[in-house]
MOPAC internal coordinates of N, CA, C and O (Angstrom, degrees):
PM7 1SCF
backbone

  N    0.0000 0     0.00 0     0.00 0    0    0    0
  C    1.4488 1     0.00 0     0.00 0    1    0    0
  C    1.5279 1   110.62 1     0.00 0    2    1    0
  O    1.2310 1   119.70 1   131.51 1    3    2    1
  N    1.3137 1   118.18 1   -48.49 1    3    2    1
  C    1.4581 1   121.42 1  -174.56 1    5    3    2
  C    1.5368 1   111.57 1   -70.39 1    6    5    3
  O    1.2310 1   119.96 1   142.86 1    7    6    5
  N    1.3168 1   117.69 1   -37.14 1    7    6    5
  C    1.4601 1   120.18 1  -175.87 1    9    7    6
  C    1.5124 1   112.00 1   -64.82 1   10    9    7
  O    1.2310 1   120.88 1   122.68 1   11   10    9
  N    1.3083 1   115.92 1   -57.32 1   11   10    9
  C    1.4652 1   120.32 1  -172.87 1   13   11   10
  C    1.5176 1   112.20 1   -66.91 1   14   13   11
  O    1.2310 1   120.14 1   133.88 1   15   14   13
  N    1.3024 1   117.34 1   -46.12 1   15   14   13
  C    1.4587 1   119.58 1  -170.00 1   17   15   14
  C    1.5197 1   114.41 1   -86.69 1   18   17   15
  O    1.2310 1   119.65 1   165.86 1   19   18   17
  N    1.3122 1   118.28 1   -14.14 1   19   18   17
  C    1.4564 1   120.01 1   175.98 1   21   19   18
  C    1.5208 1   111.34 1  -111.95 1   22   21   19
  O    1.2310 1   120.50 1   178.60 1   23   22   21
  N    1.3271 1   116.64 1    -1.40 1   23   22   21
  C    1.4545 1   120.40 1   177.52 1   25   23   22
  C    1.5168 1   114.20 1    75.20 1   26   25   23
  O    1.2310 1   120.60 1  -162.46 1   27   26   25
  N    1.3183 1   116.45 1    17.54 1   27   26   25
  C    1.4649 1   119.58 1  -179.68 1   29   27   26
  C    1.5200 1   111.11 1   -75.99 1   30   29   27
  O    1.2310 1   121.49 1   -37.00 1   31   30   29
  N    1.3054 1   114.75 1   143.00 1   31   30   29
  C    1.4616 1   121.53 1   172.41 1   33   31   30
  C    1.5212 1   105.28 1  -107.94 1   34   33   31
  O    1.2310 1   120.82 1   -59.42 1   35   34   33
  N    1.3156 1   116.05 1   120.58 1   35   34   33
  C    1.4690 1   120.91 1  -170.96 1   37   35   34
  C    1.5215 1   113.17 1   -51.50 1   38   37   35
  O    1.2310 1   119.99 1   137.10 1   39   38   37
  N    1.3189 1   117.63 1   -42.90 1   39   38   37
  C    1.4738 1   120.04 1  -178.67 1   41   39   38
  C    1.5307 1   111.40 1   -60.70 1   42   41   39
  O    1.2310 1   120.41 1   147.96 1   43   42   41
  N    1.3346 1   116.83 1   -32.04 1   43   42   41
  C    1.4611 1   120.18 1  -179.13 1   45   43   42
  C    1.5272 1   113.31 1   -71.61 1   46   45   43
  O    1.2310 1   120.32 1   172.10 1   47   46   45
  N    1.3113 1   116.99 1    -7.90 1   47   46   45
  C    1.4557 1   121.74 1   175.95 1   49   47   46
  C    1.5306 1   111.01 1   -97.82 1   50   49   47
  O    1.2310 1   120.28 1  -178.18 1   51   50   49
  N    1.3221 1   117.06 1     1.82 1   51   50   49
  C    1.4644 1   122.71 1  -179.67 1   53   51   50
  C    1.5278 1   108.91 1  -101.20 1   54   53   51
  O    1.2310 1   120.38 1   -62.63 1   55   54   53
  N    1.3266 1   116.89 1   117.37 1   55   54   53
  C    1.4719 1   121.82 1  -175.92 1   57   55   54
  C    1.5270 1   111.98 1   -57.34 1   58   57   55
  O    1.2310 1   119.60 1   137.52 1   59   58   57
  N    1.3153 1   118.38 1   -42.48 1   59   58   57
  C    1.4620 1   121.24 1  -179.93 1   61   59   58
  C    1.5163 1   112.17 1   -60.31 1   62   61   59
  O    1.2310 1   120.60 1   136.62 1   63   62   61
  N    1.3051 1   116.47 1   -43.38 1   63   62   61
  C    1.4682 1   121.46 1   178.81 1   65   63   62
  C    1.5260 1   110.93 1   -64.55 1   66   65   63
  O    1.2310 1   120.70 1   133.89 1   67   66   65
  N    1.3193 1   116.28 1   -46.11 1   67   66   65
  C    1.4695 1   121.16 1  -178.57 1   69   67   66
  C    1.5287 1   110.26 1   -63.71 1   70   69   67
  O    1.2310 1   120.47 1   135.19 1   71   70   69
  N    1.3236 1   116.71 1   -44.81 1   71   70   69
  C    1.4666 1   120.53 1  -178.86 1   73   71   70
  C    1.5317 1   111.58 1   -66.03 1   74   73   71
  O    1.2310 1   120.07 1   144.10 1   75   74   73
  N    1.3167 1   117.47 1   -35.90 1   75   74   73
  C    1.4658 1   120.69 1   176.07 1   77   75   74
  C    1.5279 1   110.32 1   -66.29 1   78   77   75
  O    1.2310 1   120.36 1   143.23 1   79   78   77
  N    1.3367 1   116.92 1   -36.77 1   79   78   77
  C    1.4668 1   120.86 1   177.34 1   81   79   78
  C    1.5258 1   110.77 1   -64.58 1   82   81   79
  O    1.2310 1   120.35 1   139.80 1   83   82   81
  N    1.3258 1   116.93 1   -40.20 1   83   82   81
  C    1.4695 1   119.81 1   175.60 1   85   83   82
  C    1.5227 1   109.72 1   -57.45 1   86   85   83
  O    1.2310 1   121.21 1   132.00 1   87   86   85
  N    1.3127 1   115.30 1   -48.00 1   87   86   85
  C    1.4732 1   120.68 1  -177.45 1   89   87   86
  C    1.5274 1   111.12 1   -62.24 1   90   89   87
  O    1.2310 1   120.58 1   136.68 1   91   90   89
  N    1.3384 1   116.50 1   -43.32 1   91   90   89
  C    1.4709 1   120.38 1  -179.49 1   93   91   90
  C    1.5285 1   112.23 1   -61.89 1   94   93   91
  O    1.2310 1   120.20 1   151.34 1   95   94   93
  N    1.3077 1   117.22 1   -28.66 1   95   94   93
  C    1.4619 1   120.44 1  -177.47 1   97   95   94
  C    1.5252 1   112.67 1   -95.42 1   98   97   95
  O    1.2310 1   120.78 1  -170.55 1   99   98   97
  N    1.3303 1   116.12 1     9.45 1   99   98   97
  C    1.4565 1   119.85 1   176.32 1  101   99   98
  C    1.5175 1   115.22 1    84.38 1  102  101   99
  O    1.2310 1   120.34 1  -160.44 1  103  102  101
  N    1.3181 1   116.95 1    19.56 1  103  102  101
  C    1.4579 1   120.71 1   177.92 1  105  103  102
  C    1.5204 1   110.29 1  -104.29 1  106  105  103
  O    1.2310 1   121.15 1   -36.94 1  107  106  105
  N    1.2943 1   115.41 1   143.06 1  107  106  105
  C    1.4633 1   121.46 1   179.43 1  109  107  106
  C    1.5270 1   107.91 1  -114.85 1  110  109  107
  O    1.2310 1   120.66 1   -40.90 1  111  110  109
  N    1.3092 1   116.34 1   139.10 1  111  110  109
  C    1.4553 1   121.13 1   178.25 1  113  111  110
  C    1.5263 1   107.98 1   -82.19 1  114  113  111
  O    1.2310 1   120.83 1   -68.22 1  115  114  113
  N    1.3271 1   116.02 1   111.78 1  115  114  113
  C    1.4636 1   120.67 1   176.77 1  117  115  114
  C    1.5236 1   111.06 1   -84.07 1  118  117  115
  O    1.2310 1   121.01 1   146.17 1  119  118  117
  N    1.3146 1   115.67 1   -33.83 1  119  118  117
  C    1.4580 1   119.94 1   179.37 1  121  119  118
  C    1.5197 1   108.83 1  -152.56 1  122  121  119
  O    1.2310 1   121.50 1   -35.90 1  123  122  121
  N    1.3098 1   114.73 1   144.10 1  123  122  121
  C    1.4632 1   121.28 1   177.49 1  125  123  122
  C    1.5238 1   107.05 1  -134.94 1  126  125  123
  O    1.2310 1   121.13 1   -59.27 1  127  126  125
  N    1.3228 1   115.45 1   120.73 1  127  126  125
  C    1.4604 1   120.42 1   178.76 1  129  127  126
  C    1.5196 1   109.01 1  -118.85 1  130  129  127
  O    1.2310 1   121.09 1   -63.04 1  131  130  129
  N    1.3156 1   115.51 1   116.96 1  131  130  129
  C    1.4634 1   120.40 1   175.73 1  133  131  130
  C    1.5298 1   106.29 1   -84.09 1  134  133  131
  O    1.2310 1   121.25 1   -66.68 1  135  134  133
  N    1.3128 1   115.21 1   113.32 1  135  134  133
  C    1.4523 1   120.69 1  -176.77 1  137  135  134
  C    1.5259 1   110.19 1   -76.72 1  138  137  135
  O    1.2310 1   120.71 1   144.83 1  139  138  137
  N    1.3256 1   116.24 1   -35.17 1  139  138  137
  C    1.4578 1   119.96 1  -179.07 1  141  139  138
  C    1.5177 1   111.02 1    62.94 1  142  141  139
  O    1.2310 1   121.13 1    40.55 1  143  142  141
  N    1.3085 1   115.45 1  -139.45 1  143  142  141
  C    1.4659 1   120.45 1  -176.94 1  145  143  142
  C    1.5254 1   112.60 1   -94.09 1  146  145  143
  O    1.2310 1   120.18 1   178.88 1  147  146  145
  N    1.3219 1   117.26 1    -1.12 1  147  146  145
  C    1.4674 1   120.72 1  -172.22 1  149  147  146
  C    1.5263 1   113.65 1   -55.80 1  150  149  147
  O    1.2310 1   120.03 1   133.24 1  151  150  149
  N    1.3326 1   117.55 1   -46.76 1  151  150  149
  C    1.4676 1   118.38 1  -177.14 1  153  151  150
  C    1.5220 1   111.54 1   -70.54 1  154  153  151
  O    1.2310 1   119.98 1   149.65 1  155  154  153
  N    1.3333 1   117.65 1   -30.35 1  155  154  153
  C    1.4678 1   120.00 1   176.06 1  157  155  154
  C    1.5269 1   110.41 1   -72.22 1  158  157  155
  O    1.2310 1   120.52 1   142.62 1  159  158  157
  N    1.3251 1   116.61 1   -37.38 1  159  158  157
  C    1.4610 1   119.99 1   176.34 1  161  159  158
  C    1.5333 1   109.65 1   -62.02 1  162  161  159
  O    1.2310 1   120.95 1   135.44 1  163  162  161
  N    1.3206 1   115.78 1   -44.56 1  163  162  161
  C    1.4637 1   121.52 1   178.79 1  165  163  162
  C    1.5321 1   110.61 1   -58.57 1  166  165  163
  O    1.2310 1   120.65 1   132.51 1  167  166  165
  N    1.3132 1   116.37 1   -47.49 1  167  166  165
  C    1.4623 1   120.56 1   179.45 1  169  167  166
  C    1.5285 1   111.28 1   -64.41 1  170  169  167
  O    1.2310 1   120.66 1   140.29 1  171  170  169
  N    1.3216 1   116.34 1   -39.71 1  171  170  169
  C    1.4714 1   120.35 1  -178.33 1  173  171  170
  C    1.5283 1   111.05 1   -63.89 1  174  173  171
  O    1.2310 1   120.45 1   142.53 1  175  174  173
  N    1.3041 1   116.74 1   -37.47 1  175  174  173
  C    1.4677 1   120.61 1   178.99 1  177  175  174
  C    1.5246 1   111.60 1   -66.06 1  178  177  175
  O    1.2310 1   120.07 1   154.93 1  179  178  177
  N    1.3000 1   117.47 1   -25.07 1  179  178  177
  C    1.4548 1   121.19 1  -176.39 1  181  179  178
  C    1.5282 1   113.89 1  -100.02 1  182  181  179
  O    1.2310 1   120.18 1   130.06 1  183  182  181
  N    1.3178 1   117.27 1   -49.94 1  183  182  181
  C    1.4727 1   119.27 1  -172.27 1  185  183  182
  C    1.5265 1   114.22 1  -126.11 1  186  185  183
  O    1.2310 1   119.67 1  -178.89 1  187  186  185
  N    1.3179 1   118.23 1     1.11 1  187  186  185
  C    1.4731 1   124.13 1   176.72 1  189  187  186
  C    1.5300 1   115.33 1    53.57 1  190  189  187
  O    1.2310 1   119.29 1  -133.53 1  191  190  189
  N    1.3419 1   118.95 1    46.47 1  191  190  189
  C    1.4697 1   118.82 1  -179.35 1  193  191  190
  C    1.5336 1   113.29 1   -65.63 1  194  193  191
  O    1.2310 1   119.46 1   144.45 1  195  194  193
  N    1.3202 1   118.64 1   -35.55 1  195  194  193
  C    1.4699 1   119.91 1   179.75 1  197  195  194
  C    1.5227 1   110.37 1   -69.68 1  198  197  195
  O    1.2310 1   120.46 1   140.82 1  199  198  197
  N    1.3207 1   116.73 1   -39.18 1  199  198  197
  C    1.4697 1   119.90 1   177.29 1  201  199  198
  C    1.5220 1   110.74 1   -62.86 1  202  201  199
  O    1.2310 1   120.90 1   138.14 1  203  202  201
  N    1.3318 1   115.88 1   -41.86 1  203  202  201
  C    1.4653 1   119.60 1   178.26 1  205  203  202
  C    1.5249 1   110.63 1   -66.04 1  206  205  203
  O    1.2310 1   120.39 1   141.56 1  207  206  205
  N    1.3397 1   116.85 1   -38.44 1  207  206  205
  C    1.4704 1   120.11 1   178.85 1  209  207  206
  C    1.5275 1   110.42 1   -63.81 1  210  209  207
  O    1.2310 1   120.07 1   139.30 1  211  210  209
  N    1.3288 1   117.47 1   -40.70 1  211  210  209
  C    1.4700 1   120.39 1   177.69 1  213  211  210
  C    1.5271 1   111.06 1   -63.83 1  214  213  211
  O    1.2310 1   120.42 1   138.15 1  215  214  213
  N    1.3063 1   116.79 1   -41.85 1  215  214  213
  C    1.4636 1   120.66 1   177.88 1  217  215  214
  C    1.5280 1   110.40 1   -63.17 1  218  217  215
  O    1.2310 1   120.58 1   135.04 1  219  218  217
  N    1.3135 1   116.50 1   -44.96 1  219  218  217
  C    1.4712 1   120.43 1   177.95 1  221  219  218
  C    1.5267 1   111.74 1   -63.28 1  222  221  219
  O    1.2310 1   120.88 1   141.18 1  223  222  221
  N    1.3309 1   115.92 1   -38.82 1  223  222  221
  C    1.4627 1   120.19 1   178.44 1  225  223  222
  C    1.5268 1   110.75 1   -63.65 1  226  225  223
  O    1.2310 1   120.33 1   136.59 1  227  226  225
  N    1.3295 1   116.97 1   -43.41 1  227  226  225
  C    1.4694 1   120.45 1   178.15 1  229  227  226
  C    1.5278 1   110.84 1   -60.72 1  230  229  227
  O    1.2310 1   120.71 1   136.13 1  231  230  229
  N    1.3340 1   116.24 1   -43.87 1  231  230  229
  C    1.4689 1   120.02 1   179.97 1  233  231  230
  C    1.5233 1   111.73 1   -68.39 1  234  233  231
  O    1.2310 1   120.78 1   140.88 1  235  234  233
  N    1.3308 1   116.12 1   -39.12 1  235  234  233
  C    1.4582 1   120.87 1   177.65 1  237  235  234
  C    1.5232 1   110.16 1   -59.24 1  238  237  235
  O    1.2310 1   120.74 1   132.30 1  239  238  237
  N    1.3126 1   116.19 1   -47.70 1  239  238  237
  C    1.4667 1   119.96 1  -178.62 1  241  239  238
  C    1.5210 1   112.24 1   -65.44 1  242  241  239
  O    1.2310 1   120.76 1   143.56 1  243  242  241
  N    1.3196 1   116.15 1   -36.44 1  243  242  241
  C    1.4625 1   120.06 1   178.79 1  245  243  242
  C    1.5308 1   110.55 1   -65.17 1  246  245  243
  O    1.2310 1   120.16 1   148.44 1  247  246  245
  N    1.3217 1   117.31 1   -31.56 1  247  246  245
  C    1.4632 1   121.83 1  -177.68 1  249  247  246
  C    1.5297 1   112.46 1  -103.88 1  250  249  247
  O    1.2310 1   120.41 1  -160.59 1  251  250  249
  N    1.3141 1   116.83 1    19.41 1  251  250  249
  C    1.4682 1   122.55 1  -174.81 1  253  251  250
  C    1.5315 1   112.93 1   -47.96 1  254  253  251
  O    1.2310 1   120.25 1   124.80 1  255  254  253
  N    1.3212 1   117.12 1   -55.20 1  255  254  253
  C    1.4682 1   120.09 1  -175.02 1  257  255  254
  C    1.5302 1   112.15 1   -61.54 1  258  257  255
  O    1.2310 1   120.41 1   138.17 1  259  258  257
  N    1.3263 1   116.83 1   -41.83 1  259  258  257
  C    1.4711 1   120.20 1   179.77 1  261  259  258
  C    1.5254 1   110.99 1   -64.86 1  262  261  259
  O    1.2310 1   120.47 1   136.79 1  263  262  261
  N    1.3250 1   116.72 1   -43.21 1  263  262  261
  C    1.4605 1   120.83 1  -178.28 1  265  263  262
  C    1.5252 1   110.50 1   -65.99 1  266  265  263
  O    1.2310 1   120.37 1   135.97 1  267  266  265
  N    1.3202 1   116.90 1   -44.03 1  267  266  265
  C    1.4656 1   120.38 1   179.74 1  269  267  266
  C    1.5319 1   110.25 1   -63.58 1  270  269  267
  O    1.2310 1   120.46 1   138.73 1  271  270  269
  N    1.3222 1   116.72 1   -41.27 1  271  270  269
  C    1.4636 1   120.30 1   178.19 1  273  271  270
  C    1.5292 1   111.09 1   -63.10 1  274  273  271
  O    1.2310 1   120.38 1   137.35 1  275  274  273
  N    1.3136 1   116.88 1   -42.65 1  275  274  273
  C    1.4535 1   120.51 1  -176.19 1  277  275  274
  C    1.5184 1   115.44 1   -81.60 1  278  277  275
  O    1.2310 1   120.22 1   149.76 1  279  278  277
  N    1.3335 1   117.18 1   -30.24 1  279  278  277
  C    1.4676 1   120.16 1  -172.46 1  281  279  278
  C    1.5269 1   115.04 1  -127.32 1  282  281  279
  O    1.2310 1   120.18 1   167.36 1  283  282  281
  N    1.3075 1   117.26 1   -12.64 1  283  282  281
  C    1.4605 1   120.76 1   179.00 1  285  283  282
  C    1.5259 1   112.76 1    99.38 1  286  285  283
  O    1.2310 1   121.68 1   -23.03 1  287  286  285
  N    1.3107 1   114.39 1   156.97 1  287  286  285
  C    1.4650 1   121.72 1  -177.02 1  289  287  286
  C    1.5323 1   111.93 1   -66.64 1  290  289  287
  O    1.2310 1   120.03 1   141.68 1  291  290  289
  N    1.3283 1   117.54 1   -38.32 1  291  290  289
  C    1.4694 1   119.71 1  -178.84 1  293  291  290
  C    1.5193 1   111.79 1   -61.84 1  294  293  291
  O    1.2310 1   120.20 1   137.37 1  295  294  293
  N    1.3186 1   117.22 1   -42.63 1  295  294  293
  C    1.4669 1   120.80 1   178.83 1  297  295  294
  C    1.5247 1   109.74 1   -63.15 1  298  297  295
  O    1.2310 1   120.76 1   132.91 1  299  298  297
  N    1.3198 1   116.14 1   -47.09 1  299  298  297
  C    1.4681 1   120.11 1   178.87 1  301  299  298
  C    1.5255 1   110.81 1   -57.06 1  302  301  299
  O    1.2310 1   120.43 1   130.51 1  303  302  301
  N    1.3295 1   116.78 1   -49.49 1  303  302  301
  C    1.4625 1   121.11 1  -177.69 1  305  303  302
  C    1.5289 1   111.86 1   -63.29 1  306  305  303
  O    1.2310 1   120.16 1   142.93 1  307  306  305
  N    1.3244 1   117.30 1   -37.07 1  307  306  305
  C    1.4635 1   121.01 1   179.26 1  309  307  306
  C    1.5399 1   110.48 1   -65.34 1  310  309  307
  O    1.2310 1   120.37 1   133.82 1  311  310  309
  N    1.3076 1   116.89 1   -46.18 1  311  310  309
  C    1.4718 1   120.41 1   179.62 1  313  311  310
  C    1.5306 1   109.78 1   -63.64 1  314  313  311
  O    1.2310 1   120.14 1   136.75 1  315  314  313
  N    1.3104 1   117.34 1   -43.25 1  315  314  313
  C    1.4662 1   120.90 1   179.66 1  317  315  314
  C    1.5336 1   110.91 1   -61.25 1  318  317  315
  O    1.2310 1   120.15 1   137.00 1  319  318  317
  N    1.3189 1   117.31 1   -43.00 1  319  318  317
  C    1.4640 1   121.13 1   179.51 1  321  319  318
  C    1.5252 1   110.95 1   -63.57 1  322  321  319
  O    1.2310 1   119.88 1   138.23 1  323  322  321
  N    1.3207 1   117.83 1   -41.77 1  323  322  321
  C    1.4665 1   121.21 1   178.03 1  325  323  322
  C    1.5221 1   111.39 1   -60.86 1  326  325  323
  O    1.2310 1   120.18 1   137.03 1  327  326  325
  N    1.3072 1   117.26 1   -42.97 1  327  326  325
  C    1.4649 1   120.45 1  -179.98 1  329  327  326
  C    1.5295 1   111.24 1   -66.71 1  330  329  327
  O    1.2310 1   120.34 1   142.82 1  331  330  329
  N    1.3238 1   116.95 1   -37.18 1  331  330  329
  C    1.4720 1   120.16 1   176.33 1  333  331  330
  C    1.5318 1   111.10 1   -65.02 1  334  333  331
  O    1.2310 1   120.25 1   140.12 1  335  334  333
  N    1.3330 1   117.13 1   -39.88 1  335  334  333
  C    1.4614 1   121.76 1  -177.22 1  337  335  334
  C    1.5326 1   110.62 1   -54.73 1  338  337  335
  O    1.2310 1   121.06 1   131.21 1  339  338  337
  N    1.3148 1   115.57 1   -48.79 1  339  338  337
  C    1.4678 1   119.65 1  -178.32 1  341  339  338
  C    1.5295 1   111.47 1   -63.17 1  342  341  339
  O    1.2310 1   120.46 1   135.79 1  343  342  341
  N    1.3161 1   116.73 1   -44.21 1  343  342  341
  C    1.4656 1   121.02 1  -179.80 1  345  343  342
  C    1.5292 1   110.44 1   -67.48 1  346  345  343
  O    1.2310 1   119.95 1   139.71 1  347  346  345
  N    1.3206 1   117.71 1   -40.29 1  347  346  345
  C    1.4674 1   120.57 1   179.26 1  349  347  346
  C    1.5294 1   111.54 1   -62.84 1  350  349  347
  O    1.2310 1   120.18 1   143.64 1  351  350  349
  N    1.3343 1   117.26 1   -36.36 1  351  350  349
  C    1.4620 1   119.45 1   175.39 1  353  351  350
  C    1.5241 1   110.22 1   -64.09 1  354  353  351
  O    1.2310 1   120.50 1   137.42 1  355  354  353
  N    1.3003 1   116.66 1   -42.58 1  355  354  353
  C    1.4629 1   121.48 1  -179.06 1  357  355  354
  C    1.5304 1   111.03 1   -63.82 1  358  357  355
  O    1.2310 1   120.38 1   143.75 1  359  358  357
  N    1.3200 1   116.87 1   -36.25 1  359  358  357
  C    1.4728 1   121.48 1  -179.48 1  361  359  358
  C    1.5322 1   112.92 1   -81.89 1  362  361  359
  O    1.2310 1   120.06 1   170.75 1  363  362  361
  N    1.3218 1   117.49 1    -9.25 1  363  362  361
  C    1.4565 1   120.43 1  -179.31 1  365  363  362
  C    1.5170 1   114.34 1    87.51 1  366  365  363
  O    1.2310 1   120.13 1  -170.07 1  367  366  365
  N    1.3267 1   117.36 1     9.93 1  367  366  365
  C    1.4700 1   120.34 1   177.53 1  369  367  366
  C    1.5248 1   110.97 1   -76.38 1  370  369  367
  O    1.2310 1   120.23 1   156.64 1  371  370  369
  N    1.3192 1   117.16 1   -23.36 1  371  370  369
  C    1.4629 1   123.14 1   173.09 1  373  371  370
  C    1.5210 1   106.37 1  -117.74 1  374  373  371
  O    1.2310 1   120.45 1   -46.58 1  375  374  373
  N    1.3185 1   116.75 1   133.42 1  375  374  373
  C    1.4621 1   121.80 1  -171.56 1  377  375  374
  C    1.5294 1   111.12 1  -112.55 1  378  377  375
  O    1.2310 1   119.62 1   -82.08 1  379  378  377
  N    1.3200 1   118.32 1    97.92 1  379  378  377
  C    1.4643 1   119.23 1   176.91 1  381  379  378
  C    1.5342 1   111.36 1   -64.53 1  382  381  379
  O    1.2310 1   121.17 1   -42.79 1  383  382  381
  N    1.3296 1   115.36 1   137.21 1  383  382  381
  C    1.4655 1   121.61 1   179.96 1  385  383  382
  C    1.5273 1   108.05 1  -134.53 1  386  385  383
  O    1.2310 1   120.94 1   -40.49 1  387  386  385
  N    1.3341 1   115.81 1   139.51 1  387  386  385
  C    1.4619 1   121.39 1   176.01 1  389  387  386
  C    1.5199 1   107.59 1  -112.40 1  390  389  387
  O    1.2310 1   120.58 1   -54.61 1  391  390  389
  N    1.3261 1   116.50 1   125.39 1  391  390  389
  C    1.4688 1   122.20 1   178.08 1  393  391  390
  C    1.5221 1   109.23 1  -109.74 1  394  393  391
  O    1.2310 1   121.03 1   -40.08 1  395  394  393
  N    1.3291 1   115.63 1   139.92 1  395  394  393
  C    1.4634 1   121.72 1   167.05 1  397  395  394
  C    1.5207 1   104.87 1  -109.13 1  398  397  395
  O    1.2310 1   120.83 1   -60.03 1  399  398  397
  N    1.3286 1   116.03 1   119.97 1  399  398  397
  C    1.4664 1   121.50 1  -174.01 1  401  399  398
  C    1.5309 1   110.43 1  -113.56 1  402  401  399
  O    1.2310 1   121.22 1   -27.14 1  403  402  401
  N    1.3337 1   115.27 1   152.86 1  403  402  401
  C    1.4686 1   121.48 1   175.59 1  405  403  402
  C    1.5216 1   107.60 1  -140.05 1  406  405  403
  O    1.2310 1   121.15 1   -29.12 1  407  406  405
  N    1.3291 1   115.40 1   150.88 1  407  406  405
  C    1.4801 1   120.20 1   174.05 1  409  407  406
  C    1.5109 1   108.90 1   -72.95 1  410  409  407
  O    1.2310 1   120.95 1   -40.16 1  411  410  409
  N    1.3254 1   115.78 1   139.84 1  411  410  409
  C    1.4734 1   120.84 1   176.44 1  413  411  410
  C    1.4955 1   110.76 1   -77.13 1  414  413  411
  O    1.2310 1   120.10 1   180.00 1  415  414  413

């Protein structure tokens, strides 16, 4: 679901693969900060985006047949994948990382 509808390439979500690509292109990692769930927790305490995404996901699934009939399966699947992405970040299933890179 996440790959096709969000355009993700699985290898690009693997830190080892990404870091090796940096090295192959002549970039050096000066700093690596694993953000984890901290920024999603911060946002949730203020504006509840993950809670809203879960509510939207529940409503989307309840109206699945109507949405697919009116807008098509691809649209439905894309919206569902987007809502999962936000919740997966909040749960720690997706690990945001910030890299500071420099040329060697």
